[in-house]
N, C-alpha and C positions, 0 to 999 in steps of 0.2 A: 504494500500500500504506500502511495506517495506521501512523503512527509509534508506537513503543513508549514507555511512560511508566514511569519509575522514581520511587517515593516513598521518599526517603532520610532517614535520621537521626531517624526518629520512633520512638516507643515503641509497638510493635504489641501490641494487646490483642485476643486472639481466644478468647473463653470456651469455644467448642466444642473447641478444641485445647489449652486450658490455657496459652496463650502470654501472656506479659507481659514483653517485653524489647525492646531496640533491634534492629530488623530492617528490612531494605529490602523493598519489594514491587515486583515488576516486572509491568507490565500490557502485554499484547500483544493487540490487537483487543478483543474483549469479555471476555477471560478473564484470570485471574491466571496468569502464566507462571512465576513464581518467588517464593519467600520465602527470604531469607537475608541474608548480609552482602556488602558490596562489589559489589552488583549495578549494572549500567549499562543505560541505555536511550537512546533518541533524544532525549527531553525529560525534564526532572527537576522534581519537586515537592519542595522542601526542607521537610521536616517537623520541623526542629529545634525542640525544646521542645514538640512536639505529640504527641497520641495518634492513632494510626492504628488503625482498627477496621472491622469489617464495616459496611456501610451500615445506618443505623438503620431500624427497622421500627416502624410505628404501625398497630395493628390496629383503630383506632376513629377515623375521621375523617368529616366531612361536606363533600363537595365540591358539593352542591346541584344537580348536573346529572343529569337534566333537570328543568326547571320553575322553578328558583329561581336562575337565572344572575346575577341582580342582586346576589346575596350572594357567590357564588363559582362558579368553573367548574373543570372538570378541569385546564385549562391553568394558571389562576392558583393553584389549590390545589397543583398539583404543583410549581410554582416556589417557593411558600412552603415546601413540604416539603423541597425540595432546599436551600434557604437554611438550613433548620434541621438539615441533615445526614441527612435521611431519603431512602432510595432505594426503599423499598417501603411502601405504605400500603394499608389495607383501608377502602373507603368504605361508608357505611351506606345502606340502601335507602329512607329516608324522603324520597323525591323526589316529583315530580308529573309523570307517574304513578309510583307505587311500582315498584321493580324486583322484580317478583313472578312473572316467567315467564322461560323460557329466551331468548325473543327479546329481552327487555329486557336480560338479562345480556350477550348477544352485542352488542347496540347499545352498551352501556356500554364493552365491551372494544374495539370499533372506535373509539369516540371517544377512549379512552385511548391507543390506538396512534397515533392521528393528532395528539393535542394534548398529551399528557403528556410531561414530560422525565424522569420516573421510572417505576417499575412501580406500577400502580394495579390492585388486586385488588378486585372488587366482592363485598360480602356481599349476599345476596338476602333478600327477605322470607320469613318463616316461614309467614305466613298471607296469603291473598289480600287485597290492598288494605290489608294491615297491620291488618285489622279484628278479628283474634283469633278468627275463627269457622271458616273453611275452610282447611285446609292447602294450601300450594302444592305443585306437582309437583317434589319435591326431587330426584328422579333426573334430571329434565330440567335443573334448575338446576345440578346438579353437572356434567353433561355439557357445559353451556354455559360453564362456567368460574367458577362461584360459589365463593368461598373459605370461606363460612360462611352460616348462615341466622340471621336476627334480625328482630324487629319493633321495633328500637331506636327510642326515642321513645315507644313504648307497651310495656306489659307485656301478656302474654296472660292475661286475667282468668280464663278457664275452666280449672280444673285438669285437666279431662278433655282439652281440646284441647292443653294444654301437654304432658301426658303423651304424647299421640300424636305431637306434633311432635318430642319428644325421641326417641321410638322410631324414627321414620322418618328423622330426621336421622342418627341413629347407624347405621341400616341402610345408608344410602348413603355414609357416610363424611364427613359434614359435622358441624361443631360448632355447637351452638345458643348464641348469645350473648344472655344475658338482661338486659333493662333492668328491674331489680328494683324494683317500685313497687306498693304496694297503693293502687289508685285511690281506694278508699272513705275513705282517711285523708288525702287531699290537700285536699279541701274548698276549692279555690281558693287554696291556700297559695302564697306567693311567696318565702319565705326560711326558714332554719332556725328551728324553733319554739324559743323561749327568751326570755331577757331582752332581747336586742337587738330581736327582732321585736315584743315587747310595747312597748318604749320607742319604737320607730319607728311603731307603730300598723299593722303589716303582719301579715296572716294567716300562720301558721307551717306548716312542713312537718316533722312529727315524725320522729325517727330510726326509730321503729317502722315507718313506711311502707316504708322500705327493708329493714329487718332481717326483718320478717315475710315479705316477698317473697323474700328470699335464702334463708331457711330452707325456704319452700315449694318453691322451684325445685330446691334440692338434694335434698329428700326425693322429689320427683317424678322427678328424674334417677336416684336410687337405685332407685326402683320400676321405671323403664323400663330399667335397666341401661345407661344412656347417660352419656357425658361431657357436661359443661356448663361454660360460661365465664360468670362474673359480671362485668358491665360496671361501670365507675366506682364502686367501693366507696368510701364516704365516712365511715363511722361506726366507732367502736370495736367496737360490737356486731356489725356486719357482718364485720369482720376476724376476730372471735372465732368466729363461726359457720363461716366458711370454714376457719379453722385446725382446728377440731374435726372438720369433715368430712374434711380431709386426714389427720388422725390416725386416722380410721376406715378409711383406705385408699380413699376414694371418688375417682373421676377428676374432680376439681373444680379449675378454675383461675380466677383472677380478675385484674383490673387495677385500678389507680387512676390518677389524673391529677395533674399537678404542682400544680394549685391546691389540692388536698386536703392536701398536706403543707406548703404555703407560706402559705396564708391561712386566717383564721377568719372567722366571720360579722361580726366587727368591721369588715371591709372594705366592707360594704354601705354604711355611712354615708359613707365616704370616696369610694368609686368608683361608687356608684349602680348603675345597671342593668348596667354593665360587670362587676359582681360578682354578677350574677344567673345562676345555672345550675341544672340539675337532674340529680342531686341537688344540694342547695344546699351552700354553705360551712357547715361545722359549728363545733364548739367546740374549745378548745385540747386537751381530752382526746382528741378524735377525731384531731386532727393528730398527737398523740404516738403514737396507736395505728397510724395509717397509716405513720408513719416506722418504728415497730418491726416492722410487718408486712413492709415492704420489706427490712428487715435480716435477719429470721429466716426468710423464705421463705413466710410465710402469703400474701403478695401475690406473684404470679408475674411480673408485668410492668407496664410503664408504657405508658399510651396517653394521647393528648392530649384526645380527644373534641372535636377542633377543630370549632367550631360557629359559622361566620360569619353575621353579620346586618348589614343596612345601618344606617347612622347614623340614618336616619329611623325605623327600627323601634325602635332602642334609645333614641332621644331622646324618651321619653314617661314618664309616671308609672310608678313601679316595678311596680305590679301589672299594668299593661298591656303591659309589655315582654316580648319572647320570652326564654326561657331560652337560655343558651349563651354561651361565649366562645371566642376563637381561641387556638391554643396551639402550632402547629407550629414557629414561629420562636423560641420562648422555652423549649421543653421541655428541651432538653439543658442549657442554661445554668442553668435552675432546679434541675436535678439536680446539676450540678457545685457550684453555690453553696449550695443548701439541704440537700443530702445528703452529698456527698463532703467539702466544706470544713467542714461542721459535724460531721464524724466519725461520721455515722450509718451509712454504708456505704463500701466501698472503690471506687476508680475501676473496678476489674475487675467488681465487682457492678453498678455503674451501667450499664456497657456490656452486661453480660448481660441486664439488665432491659429494655434498649432494642434488643436485636438477636436473639440466639439464643432467648431465652425467649418473646417474642411470636410469632416465626416458628414455633417448635416447637409452640406451643400449637394452631396452626391447620394445621400441616403444610405451611407455605409453603416454597418453594425460595428462601429468603432468610436473612439473619442469620448467614451464615458467610463467612469469608475464608480460602480454601485454594487450593492449587495446582490448576489445572484448573477451578476454579469461576468463577462470574461475577464480574467486576471491579466489584462494588458496594462502594464504600469511602468512609469518612468520615474526614477529617483535621480535628482541632480542637485549639485551644490552650487548655488548662484554666486557664492563668494570666491570659490576656488579659481585660481588663475592657471593658465597654460599657454604655451606658445605653439602656434600652428606649425606642424611639420608634416607635410603630405607624405613623406616617406614612411611615416608611422600609420598611415591610414589603412583601413581594411579594404577599401576600394582598390580595384586594379589600377585605376587612373591616378594621375598626379596633377592634372590641369586645374590648379587652384591659385587664385590671385591673392590669397590671404596668408601665404607662407611667411613665417616670421612674425606675424601679428600676435600681440599679447591680448588674450581674451579672458573674460570671466564666464564661468559656467561649465562645470564638468559633470558629465553623465556618470553617476556612480553605479547604477544598475538599471537594466532593462529586462522586464518580464513579459513574455508573450504566452498567453494561455497558461499562466502559472509557472512557466519554465524560465529560468534565468538564462537569457540569451546573450547578455553582456554584463560583465562585472569589472569595474575599474580596478586596476592594481592599487593596493594600499601603499601609502608612503609617498 
């Protein structure tokens, strides 16, 4: 019989229940058996000085399997997630071949059951081959276990097709995640259009490329009577468009990623291709707007857009390098350091942005810590400091622009279904 585990002396933050106080958590088997004071178990995790919260949830990651296992696999990606405090993630379908049919979803789920140490939910492609032309069989995708539909990495250029995608996704109970990007404005761009791009002699990606696409997607969702989720919002204008849509009562949600509240396009000169992502790092006014959006609710949740690439791929001239950085093992600490310690949001709000909010947006059975529920739990010390060293990461990839940065927030333990899947070394 499995031994029970009691997590003691920690500050339990549970946004769904409105809890933020010192309470013990008792785990028996795969479930939470009790929440209270003076609980006992067979083994103990001392959470003194730590926050205890629902296992973190990331609804936007790339684990690259099948097809690009040299970059990341479900096994290595899940270990990186556990090390970062995540117990549930949603993977994107831009694999080779794309996850665009029920059989591929089932294959992904089998692989996750065999290899992952956490819960891995697949998003499936919204159009066949992610080509933006012919819709996938969304009822089959839903039945096979898809968590959402998206052509992430591509936007759907045809407004007619996007409208139909939204209608059918809504009909079968799936949320469409939009990669908002006007392709005609990209023109081979590599970084944010502006002073730094001009100075470095690099083609720019204008903010309008993102903002026009966000506005179009929301208007088409309104026409279709469907909910929509906007991925990786990076500009002040994008935040404002989403905020105004919410004020009109539209069922719109959005996410941002830690690099968009932490770095500006100044980082490109220092970090090179490890600061290249899409959408790109923007200006200080955009960073300020992202931080404000997280504080006032215009932005619903945090996602990493964890995008691993090999060293060989990134070790080329800037224009030739692929977009994307890794983020699972730094996300929580960047939130503690750059948002909570800077006074932008409370610790309770940070936990909500990384648990209940992303899970609720897609209807996932995750992001809650309650008696009788799954024992998906994260324990982290918000005061502990560490220096980012990508060579110590569990991810296969090292494309991280935060190397050498001193951060607060160390994940001490991650439990998924009652099993300890990460435990920080003592000392």
